[in-house]
N, C-alpha and C positions, 0 to 999 in steps of 0.2 A: 374802022370801028367794028368793035368785037361784037359777035352775035353771040348772046347769052341764051337765047331761047332753047338750043339744044342741051344746055346745062340744066336749063330749070326745068325741060321737060324729062330730063333722067332723074332729077330729084323728086318730082311730083309723081312720077311713075313708080318709084321704089315707094313713097309714103301711101299711094293708093292702094298698091298690091299688099303691103305690108299691115296697113290697117283694116282691109277687108278680109285676112286671112283668117281660118280658124287658128285655135293654138297649137294644134298639132303642124300647122302648114307655115309657122313664123319663122322657123329655121329656112325652109325652101324658099321663102320669098325673101329673106335678107340676102341670101347666097345668089340669088340670080340677079341680083341687083348690086352687087359688092365684088371688088376684086379679090383675086386670091388671096393678097397679102394684106387685107382689109385692116385698117388700124381704128381704134375707138378709144375716145376718151369720156369718161364718166364722173361724177362728183364722189367725193366719200361716200362709203367705204368700196365704190365700183373701181375707181381709177382708171388705168389703161389695160385695154383687152387687145387681142389679136387673135384675128378671124373670126367669122358669123358665129360659129357654134359657141365661143367663148361668151360672146355678147349676149347670145339668146339665154345660155345656160346661168350667167352671172346676173346679168341685169333684167332684160325684158320676159324672161320666163317667171321669175317671182313677183316682178310687177305685175304683170298681166294675171298672175293667180289672184293676187289680193285686190286689184282694182278691175271690177268686171264694167262689162259695157264701155269699154275704153273708147271715147271719141277724140279726134284732134278738132282743134277749133282754130285755125290759122287765123292770125291778123295781120301779120306782116311776112312776106317774102318777097327777097332780092337775090339777085347774083351779081359778081363783079370778080375785076381780077384782083390778085393778092397785092396790096401794095408791101408788103413784106417781105418777098421773095423776087422783087423787080417785076412784079405782074408776069411770073413766069406760070401760076396755077390760077384754076378757076374754082370759086367757091360760089354756092348757094347758102342762105339763112332763112330758115322758117322759123316762126316765133309766134306764140299763142298760149292757150290752155290745152292740156287733157282734162276732159271731163269724164267722171267715172264714178261707179259705187265703190266706197270703201268696205268691202265686205270681209276682209281676212286680214288679219295682222300684217305689218310689213314693217321689218327693221325695227322690230319692238315697240313701233308705233300700234295704238290700239285701234282696232276696225271702228267704225261707227255704224255702217249700215247706212250711210247716208251718202248724198253727193259729195263729190269733192271736186275742186279745180285745181290742177297740177300746172304752174307755171312751167312753161319750157321755152328754150332757145336751143336749135338744133343747126348746127354748120355742118355740111358736106363738102370735101373737095372731089371734083368730078375729074375722071379721067375717062376720054370716051364716053361711052354710052355707062359707064359703071361708077359708083361711088368708091373711093379710094381709102377715105379717111373722114371720120365723124367726130365731131364733138357736140355731146347732148348735156346740157345742164338743165336742171329741174330746181325748184325751191323748196327742198326737203325739210326744212325749218318751217315753211309755211304749210306744210302738209300737218306736221305736227301739231302747228299751232290750230287748223282746221279740225284736229282730233280732240282738241280741248285741253293741251296740255302745254304750258308755255314754261319751259327750261330756263329762260333768261330774264333778266329784269326787264320792266317796261321799256318799250322802243321809244326813241325819241321823235320819230314820225309816224303817220296814220297807217294803219291795217286795214286793207279791204282787197275785194278781186281786181286786179287792174284792168282798166280798160284797153281796147287798142286804140289805133291812133283818132284824134278829134277829127281829122279830114276823112277818115274811112276810105282811104285810097293806099292802105299799106302792102296791100299782093300787087306786086308789079310782074303781073302774068305777061303782059306784053312787052315789045321792044321798047326802050325809054332813050330820050335824047342823052348820048353821052355826055355831053356838056354839062348837064344838070348832075351827073352822077360825080364827074369831076369837081364840080362845085361843092357838093355834099362832102365828099373826101377831104378836099381843101379846109372845110370849114371844121370838120372833126380834127384833122390835124392841126390845125390852129388853136383850137381849144387845148388839145393836148399839150401843145409847145406853152400855152398860158401857165398851164398847171405847173409843167416842169419849172419855167422862168421863176416861179412864187415859191416853189419848193428850194430852188437855188438861194433866193433871197432870206429865206426863212432859217437856212442852214449855213448863210454867212459866206457862201459861196460864189455871191454875185453882189457887185456895188451899184446895181442899177437901183432906181427909185422905185420903192415897194408901192404898187396900187392898193388901193382899198379892195377887199373881196367882191364887194359890189361892182367896182369899177373893172375889175378882172373878170370877172362872169360876164358884164354888158357885154363885154367885147364880141363876144360870140353865142350869147345867149339871150332870148327873148326876155322881158320882164315877168311875162307870165308862163314862163317855162312849166313843165311838168317834169319829175323826175321820180320813177316808179322803181324805187329801192328793195332790196331783198329782205324778207322777213329777218329780223333782228336788227333792222334800221328803220325800214318802213318808207312810205312815200309822201313828197311833198311838192307844193305848188308855190309858185313866186321865186323869184330871186334870193329875196331876204328870208324866206323860209327856208329855203335850202341852205344859206348861210347857217343859220340857228340850228336847224335840226339835221342837219347831215354835214357840211363842210368844216366847220367849226369843229364839233367833237372830233372829227376825223383828224385834223392838222394838229388839234391841241393835245391829241390822247394816243398819238401813234407817232414814234420817233423814228428816225435813220431810214425814212421812206426810201426803199431802192427800185427803180424801173427796170424791169425785167425783158421789157418786150413785148411784142404779140405773135402769135401762129399766123393767125389771117386775119387783115383788115381790108374792107372793100366797101363800094357803094355803088347803087343803082337810083336812078332817078333821085329824090327827094328823101330816100333812105340809105342808109349806112352802118357798119357796124364793126365790132372786132373782139376776139376773145386771146387771153393770154395764158399759160401754164408754165409758171405763173406769171400773171402781168406784174405784181407787186411784191417785194417783202417787207416787212413793217415791223417795229417793236412796238407792243402795248405798252404805256407807262402808267396806265391807272385810269379807269374811269369808262373806256371805252365799251360801248354797249353794256354799261352798267356794272362790268366787271374788274377785279382788281388788276394791277400791274402783273404782267407775267415775265418782262423784259426778256422774252426770248423771239428772237427773230421768227416770224412766221408769215408763210406764204398766201397770197390771196389769188386764187383763179377766179378771173371776172369775165363776165361779158358785158358787153355796152352797145343798145342799139337805137339809133336815132332817127327821128324825123328833123329836116331841115324845111324852114319855112321863109322863103325868101332868103336874105344873108346871114341868118343866123338860125342856131338849133332851137327848135320848139318843144321837143319832148324826148324823153330818153327812158330806156326800158333795161334793168341792170339787174344781174344775176351775180353772185358770189358763192363760192363754194365755203359757206358758213362752218359747216360740219368739219372741214378738213383745217380750215383757218383755227377754230377752237379747238381741234384735237392735237394741234402743235404745242398748244399752250397747257394741254394736260387736262382739257375738258372734254371727255367723250360721252357726248349728248345720247347717242344710242344706247351705249352701257349704261345709262342713268335710267334710261327710258324701261330698262327690263327691271329695274328696281321699284318703278312705281307700282302701288298696291292697286289691283284690279277687283271693282266691286263684284 
């Protein structure tokens, strides 16, 4: 039985110190909790950074200068061995919102002076008592929406502040039953295998009898599943609405889907998740997110965080680097924001 408590303590020690530090002390706090060869991944336009100083200069410094009184409101936290490297590395995952005041423009997004809720998912690879690698996903397009700017056509699903788990038990702070984590990971992997099988059938690469979309999803999802997708797509509730408002547009309007694998995938207790860099490469054929065809293969960097209830998945929080995905198709959302007239 692997003891994840030291790794979780390391991640939370960093979050506590970093969140409490004054602006001038953020670099010192990050350096104190990371390795000398620390690697960081963030969304477009930040991408990959090496070393604590580059992370502060590129991402955290500008963010904290624009969003004052930043407060982490964590709703899910778990750790696990990485299923992508033969369980050689240990990762943690923290998910929730950063609550802040949007006081100064950021990335050409106009400040509102009002409260903003920034969705985040943060993965850390732990080495000893240090963080060696981080992937931090935030929903930048959702921040743009909260600023009152809608650069894309209407979403197929709903927009709101995404809640934490229905069961209010997402912070796995204590030691969890390893059998439960193994069950969660298997359920996630089974769900992903079902998607791969359906994809092969759709592309004519398999002669297996196709299941209906509902039959496929019901293998690993509860009927009243909750899927909290990124801005640009939105959130859905129940299998049937998931099919109508996300799955069918995704499958019908994105061709040549290629799965590139994950960087980290793990589970603990009833919670699990993964991220890729990128997970998928797809070709928009027209209509997806209300946009015309680009016919350009474009990468999707994706985070999925899950809650399992019994033998099936019940809730799923999803992040996609939408700005990167759109930028590859020739739509630079941040550059267009600079052209928006300011009153």
